[in-house]
C-alpha positions as CSV (number, residue, x, y, z in Angstrom):
1,M,-54.6,-7.1,-130.7
2,Q,-54.3,-6.9,-126.9
3,N,-52.0,-9.4,-125.1
4,L,-54.6,-11.3,-123.1
5,I,-57.9,-11.9,-124.9
6,K,-61.0,-13.8,-123.8
7,L,-62.7,-16.3,-126.3
8,P,-65.7,-18.4,-125.9
9,G,-65.1,-22.1,-125.2
10,L,-64.4,-23.5,-128.6
11,I,-66.5,-26.3,-130.2
12,D,-65.1,-29.1,-132.4
13,V,-67.7,-31.1,-134.2
14,H,-65.2,-33.8,-135.6
15,V,-63.2,-35.7,-133.1
16,H,-62.3,-39.3,-132.8
17,L,-61.8,-40.2,-129.1
18,R,-61.2,-43.8,-129.9
19,E,-63.2,-45.4,-127.1
20,P,-64.2,-48.2,-127.0
21,G,-62.0,-50.5,-128.9
22,A,-59.0,-48.4,-129.7
23,T,-57.9,-47.0,-126.4
24,Q,-54.2,-47.5,-127.1
25,K,-54.6,-44.4,-129.4
26,E,-56.8,-42.2,-127.2
27,D,-59.7,-42.6,-124.6
28,F,-62.3,-40.2,-123.3
29,Q,-60.1,-39.0,-120.4
30,T,-56.9,-38.3,-122.4
31,G,-58.8,-37.0,-125.4
32,T,-60.9,-34.6,-123.4
33,R,-57.9,-33.4,-121.5
34,A,-56.2,-32.6,-124.8
35,A,-59.4,-30.7,-125.8
36,I,-59.4,-28.5,-122.8
37,A,-55.6,-27.9,-123.2
38,G,-56.4,-26.8,-126.8
39,G,-59.2,-24.4,-125.7
40,Y,-62.2,-26.6,-126.6
41,T,-64.9,-27.0,-124.1
42,A,-67.3,-29.0,-126.2
43,V,-66.5,-31.7,-128.9
44,L,-68.6,-34.3,-130.9
45,D,-67.2,-37.8,-131.1
46,M,-67.3,-39.7,-134.3
47,P,-68.8,-43.2,-134.7
48,N,-66.1,-45.3,-136.6
49,N,-64.8,-47.2,-133.6
50,P,-63.9,-51.0,-134.1
51,I,-67.4,-51.6,-132.8
52,A,-69.0,-48.8,-134.6
53,T,-71.7,-46.5,-133.1
54,V,-74.4,-47.9,-135.3
55,T,-76.9,-49.3,-132.9
56,P,-78.6,-47.8,-129.8
57,Q,-76.7,-50.3,-127.6
58,A,-73.3,-49.2,-129.1
59,L,-74.3,-45.5,-128.4
60,Q,-75.3,-46.3,-124.9
61,E,-72.0,-48.1,-124.3
62,K,-70.2,-44.9,-125.3
63,I,-72.4,-42.9,-123.0
64,N,-71.7,-45.2,-120.0
65,L,-68.0,-45.2,-120.7
66,A,-67.8,-41.5,-121.0
67,T,-69.9,-40.7,-117.8
68,G,-67.8,-39.3,-115.0
69,K,-64.5,-39.4,-117.1
70,I,-64.7,-36.4,-119.4
71,Y,-62.9,-33.0,-118.9
72,C,-64.8,-31.1,-121.5
73,D,-68.5,-31.6,-122.7
74,V,-69.0,-34.4,-125.2
75,G,-71.7,-35.2,-127.7
76,F,-72.0,-38.0,-130.0
77,N,-72.5,-38.5,-133.8
78,F,-74.2,-41.7,-135.1
79,G,-72.9,-43.8,-137.9
80,A,-74.7,-44.8,-141.0
81,G,-74.3,-48.6,-141.5
82,S,-76.1,-51.1,-143.6
83,K,-78.7,-51.8,-140.8
84,S,-78.5,-48.6,-138.8
85,V,-81.5,-46.9,-140.6
86,Q,-84.1,-48.8,-138.5
87,Y,-82.5,-47.2,-135.3
88,F,-82.7,-43.6,-136.4
89,P,-86.0,-42.7,-134.5
90,E,-84.6,-44.3,-131.3
91,V,-81.2,-42.3,-131.4
92,V,-82.1,-39.0,-133.1
93,D,-82.6,-37.1,-129.8
94,K,-79.4,-38.3,-128.4
95,V,-76.9,-37.5,-131.2
96,F,-76.0,-34.3,-133.0
97,G,-75.4,-35.7,-136.6
98,L,-75.3,-38.8,-138.8
99,K,-72.0,-39.6,-140.3
100,V,-72.1,-41.1,-143.7
101,Y,-68.7,-42.6,-145.0
102,M,-68.8,-42.4,-148.9
103,N,-65.1,-42.9,-149.3
104,Q,-62.7,-45.4,-147.6
105,T,-61.1,-44.3,-144.4
106,T,-60.4,-45.8,-140.9
107,G,-63.1,-48.2,-139.9
108,D,-65.7,-50.4,-141.7
109,L,-68.6,-47.9,-142.4
110,L,-68.0,-47.3,-146.1
111,I,-71.3,-47.2,-148.1
112,E,-71.3,-47.0,-151.8
113,D,-74.4,-48.8,-152.9
114,E,-76.9,-46.3,-154.3
115,I,-80.0,-48.0,-152.7
116,A,-78.5,-48.1,-149.2
117,L,-77.4,-44.4,-149.6
118,E,-80.9,-43.4,-150.6
119,A,-82.4,-45.3,-147.5
120,V,-79.9,-43.4,-145.3
121,F,-80.5,-40.0,-146.6
122,S,-84.3,-40.4,-146.9
123,G,-84.6,-41.9,-143.4
124,W,-82.6,-39.4,-141.4
125,P,-84.7,-36.5,-139.9
126,K,-84.5,-33.4,-141.9
127,N,-83.8,-31.1,-138.9
128,Q,-80.7,-33.0,-138.1
129,V,-77.3,-32.9,-139.8
130,V,-76.1,-35.5,-142.2
131,M,-72.2,-35.3,-142.1
132,V,-70.5,-36.8,-145.2
133,H,-67.0,-38.0,-145.8
134,A,-67.3,-37.4,-149.6
135,E,-64.1,-36.7,-151.4
136,G,-63.7,-35.3,-154.9
137,D,-66.3,-36.5,-157.3
138,T,-68.2,-38.3,-154.5
139,L,-69.2,-35.0,-153.1
140,Q,-71.5,-34.3,-156.1
141,K,-73.3,-37.5,-155.2
142,A,-73.8,-36.5,-151.7
143,I,-75.1,-33.1,-152.7
144,A,-77.4,-34.7,-155.1
145,L,-78.8,-37.1,-152.4
146,A,-79.2,-34.3,-149.9
147,K,-81.1,-32.2,-152.5
148,K,-83.3,-35.1,-153.5
149,F,-84.4,-35.8,-149.9
150,G,-84.1,-32.4,-148.4
151,N,-81.3,-33.1,-145.9
152,K,-79.3,-30.6,-143.9
153,L,-75.8,-31.6,-145.3
154,H,-72.5,-31.0,-143.6
155,V,-69.2,-31.7,-145.6
156,C,-66.4,-33.0,-143.5
157,H,-62.7,-32.0,-143.9
158,V,-63.0,-30.1,-147.3
159,S,-59.5,-30.3,-148.9
160,L,-59.9,-29.6,-152.7
161,K,-60.5,-26.4,-154.7
162,A,-63.2,-28.4,-156.6
163,E,-64.9,-29.2,-153.4
164,V,-64.9,-25.6,-152.3
165,E,-66.5,-24.6,-155.7
166,A,-69.1,-27.3,-155.5
167,I,-70.2,-26.2,-152.0
168,K,-70.2,-22.5,-153.0
169,S,-72.4,-23.4,-155.9
170,A,-74.7,-25.4,-153.8
171,K,-75.0,-22.6,-151.2
172,Q,-75.9,-20.1,-154.0
173,T,-78.9,-22.3,-154.9
174,G,-80.2,-21.9,-151.3
175,M,-79.4,-25.5,-150.3
176,K,-79.0,-26.2,-146.6
177,I,-75.3,-27.1,-146.7
178,S,-72.2,-26.4,-144.5
179,C,-68.7,-27.5,-144.4
180,E,-65.5,-27.6,-142.4
181,C,-61.8,-27.7,-143.1
182,T,-58.9,-28.7,-141.0
183,C,-55.7,-27.1,-140.0
184,H,-53.7,-29.9,-141.5
185,H,-55.0,-29.0,-144.9
186,L,-54.7,-25.2,-144.1
187,F,-51.0,-25.4,-143.0
188,L,-49.6,-28.5,-144.8
189,T,-49.6,-29.6,-148.4
190,D,-48.6,-32.6,-150.3
191,E,-45.1,-31.3,-150.4
192,D,-44.9,-31.9,-146.6
193,V,-45.5,-35.6,-147.0
194,K,-42.0,-36.0,-148.2
195,R,-40.8,-34.7,-144.9
196,L,-43.3,-36.2,-142.6
197,G,-43.7,-39.8,-144.1
198,P,-46.4,-41.7,-142.6
199,Y,-47.1,-39.0,-140.1
200,G,-48.4,-36.9,-143.0
201,M,-50.7,-39.6,-144.2
202,M,-54.5,-38.9,-143.6
203,R,-57.8,-38.9,-145.4
204,P,-58.4,-36.8,-147.3
205,P,-54.7,-36.7,-148.2
206,L,-52.8,-33.5,-148.1
207,S,-53.2,-31.7,-151.4
208,S,-51.6,-29.0,-153.6
209,K,-50.8,-25.3,-152.7
210,E,-53.4,-24.3,-155.2
211,D,-56.0,-26.4,-153.1
212,Q,-54.7,-25.0,-149.9
213,Q,-55.1,-21.4,-151.3
214,A,-58.7,-22.2,-152.3
215,L,-59.4,-23.3,-148.6
216,W,-58.2,-19.9,-147.3
217,Q,-60.3,-18.2,-149.9
218,G,-63.3,-20.2,-148.8
219,I,-62.8,-19.1,-145.3
220,T,-62.6,-15.5,-146.4
221,D,-65.7,-15.5,-148.6
222,G,-67.7,-17.5,-146.2
223,T,-68.0,-20.7,-148.2
224,I,-66.2,-22.7,-145.4
225,D,-68.3,-22.4,-142.1
226,M,-66.0,-23.8,-139.5
227,I,-62.7,-25.4,-138.7
228,A,-62.6,-28.9,-137.1
229,S,-59.6,-30.7,-135.9
230,D,-60.5,-34.2,-137.3
231,H,-58.4,-35.2,-134.3
232,A,-57.5,-38.8,-135.3
233,P,-54.7,-40.1,-133.0
234,H,-52.8,-43.4,-133.8
235,T,-49.8,-44.7,-131.9
236,R,-46.3,-44.3,-133.4
237,E,-46.2,-48.0,-133.9
238,E,-49.4,-47.9,-136.0
239,K,-48.1,-45.0,-138.0
240,E,-44.8,-46.7,-138.6
241,G,-46.1,-50.1,-139.5
242,E,-46.4,-51.8,-142.9
243,K,-49.8,-50.2,-143.5
244,P,-49.7,-46.9,-141.7
245,A,-53.0,-45.7,-140.3
246,Y,-54.6,-42.7,-141.7
247,G,-55.1,-39.6,-139.4
248,V,-53.3,-37.0,-137.2
249,P,-54.1,-35.6,-133.8
250,G,-55.2,-31.9,-133.8
251,L,-57.1,-30.8,-130.7
252,E,-54.1,-29.0,-129.1
253,T,-52.6,-27.4,-132.3
254,T,-55.6,-26.0,-133.9
255,L,-56.0,-22.8,-131.8
256,P,-52.3,-21.9,-131.8
257,L,-52.1,-22.3,-135.5
258,L,-55.2,-20.1,-136.0
259,L,-53.9,-17.4,-133.6
260,T,-50.7,-17.4,-135.6
261,A,-52.8,-16.8,-138.7
262,V,-54.5,-13.9,-136.9
263,K,-51.1,-12.4,-136.0
264,D,-50.1,-12.8,-139.7
265,K,-53.3,-11.1,-140.7
266,R,-54.5,-14.1,-142.8
267,L,-57.5,-14.3,-140.4
268,S,-59.5,-11.9,-138.2
269,L,-60.2,-12.6,-134.6
270,D,-63.9,-12.3,-135.4
271,K,-63.6,-14.8,-138.1
272,L,-61.7,-17.2,-135.8
273,I,-64.5,-17.0,-133.4
274,D,-67.1,-17.7,-136.1
275,L,-65.1,-20.7,-137.4
276,T,-64.5,-22.3,-134.0
277,Y,-67.6,-21.3,-132.0
278,T,-70.4,-19.5,-133.5
279,N,-71.0,-21.5,-136.7
280,P,-70.4,-25.0,-135.1
281,K,-72.9,-24.0,-132.3
282,R,-75.5,-22.8,-134.8
283,V,-75.2,-25.6,-137.4
284,F,-75.2,-28.5,-134.8
285,N,-77.5,-26.9,-132.2
286,I,-74.9,-27.2,-129.4
287,P,-76.3,-26.2,-126.1
288,D,-75.1,-23.1,-124.3
289,Q,-72.2,-23.3,-121.7
290,P,-72.9,-20.5,-119.3
291,D,-69.8,-18.8,-117.7
292,T,-67.5,-20.6,-120.0
293,F,-64.4,-19.0,-121.8
294,V,-60.8,-19.4,-122.7
295,E,-58.1,-16.8,-122.1
296,V,-55.1,-16.7,-124.5
297,D,-52.0,-14.7,-124.4
298,T,-51.5,-13.5,-128.0
299,T,-47.8,-12.5,-127.6
300,I,-46.3,-15.7,-126.5
301,R,-44.1,-17.3,-129.2
302,Y,-43.0,-20.9,-128.8
303,T,-42.3,-24.1,-130.7
304,L,-44.9,-26.9,-130.9
305,D,-43.5,-29.7,-128.8
306,A,-45.0,-33.3,-129.1
307,E,-43.8,-34.3,-125.6
308,R,-45.9,-31.5,-124.0
309,L,-49.1,-32.7,-125.6
310,Y,-51.9,-34.3,-123.5
311,T,-53.1,-36.6,-126.2
312,K,-52.1,-40.2,-125.6
313,C,-50.4,-40.6,-129.0
314,R,-47.8,-37.8,-128.1
315,W,-46.9,-36.7,-131.6
316,T,-48.1,-34.2,-134.1
317,P,-47.2,-33.3,-137.7
318,F,-46.6,-29.7,-136.6
319,A,-43.8,-30.6,-134.2
320,G,-41.1,-28.0,-134.4
321,M,-43.4,-25.3,-135.9
322,K,-43.2,-21.8,-134.4
323,V,-46.6,-20.4,-133.3
324,T,-47.7,-17.3,-131.6
325,G,-50.7,-17.6,-129.0
326,K,-51.0,-19.8,-125.9
327,V,-54.0,-20.9,-123.8
328,K,-53.5,-19.5,-120.4
329,K,-56.8,-20.3,-118.8
330,V,-60.0,-22.3,-119.5
331,V,-63.2,-21.9,-117.4
332,L,-66.1,-24.3,-117.8
333,R,-69.4,-23.3,-116.1
334,G,-67.5,-21.0,-113.7
335,Q,-64.9,-23.7,-112.9
336,T,-61.3,-23.3,-113.8
337,V,-60.4,-26.5,-115.6
338,F,-57.0,-25.3,-117.0
339,D,-54.6,-22.7,-115.6
340,G,-52.1,-22.9,-118.3
341,Q,-50.0,-25.7,-116.6
342,N,-52.6,-28.0,-114.9
343,I,-55.9,-29.5,-115.9
344,F,-58.6,-29.9,-113.3
345,G,-61.6,-32.1,-113.2
346,P,-63.3,-34.1,-114.7
347,Y,-66.0,-31.5,-114.9
348,G,-67.4,-32.3,-118.4
349,Q,-71.0,-33.1,-119.1
350,L,-72.6,-35.4,-121.8
351,L,-74.5,-33.3,-124.4
352,T,-77.7,-33.9,-126.2
353,P,-79.2,-31.5,-128.8
């Protein structure tokens, strides 16, 4: 691998930018600066804010807040709530996917009622993605619903061997199903929770070495389509409180970790591009970004340092880890937005399908 290589601007379909309602953790400005520093030129924001993105008004508020403040391009995902089905026709052309929370996590969007779930899956347009947070046995319920109603299903943050096997089986039947995994599940296991404490708490939780190996195998055989950061920042106070919040930041650590995997021959460079650009773009119908690219030096070896991060929360579960491969330049539509030291802008645009 040559020293300086050019990658397309990376795409992350699963990011929590926290605005509005939780800007002590992150906001559109800090989150998109972190994205640019991490080599991402397009991200999709999740709907589980304190005031969830489950109405056209809440979606428009996000659009208004992001306008003129974003350093990379940003699109939005809509949330499935008990009353959000009525708004599907109004928002479908403004969002990239519908997020259905079928297991408990941050926010108040959990849906477990069968009738409500059927209304959600049947009501969402079939050419648009239904994204599910569906852990373990719940995944089979999501697959069954998507099969029944003909949905285009995307499984978020796959973490278990059984989930990989279920998705592989569904793909073999010809079902329209895709999935993502995260770097925290690829590079950390439940053994690391002892060391990390609350900073290793997330949903889905870190799992076993066997599950981790199944994720790598799923990448190799094509079962896993993409890697998303599930960038979910919280303040140190929130992580160290009596009830630690679930989630970890990831926008600035994903690419260095994957480049290190390329160096270690766990991953090819072509596969890295498929996982972080080609497949996210295809599955979610992300618009082209002309004259957009990322330059990385594949020889620079360094230690991940939380204090050098742009994310507002300023911590990472990967602090102290040695990685190889550093972002040296990011160009967005012909404009240099990162020179390896400084971020310029904001030059980001709001995305629609």
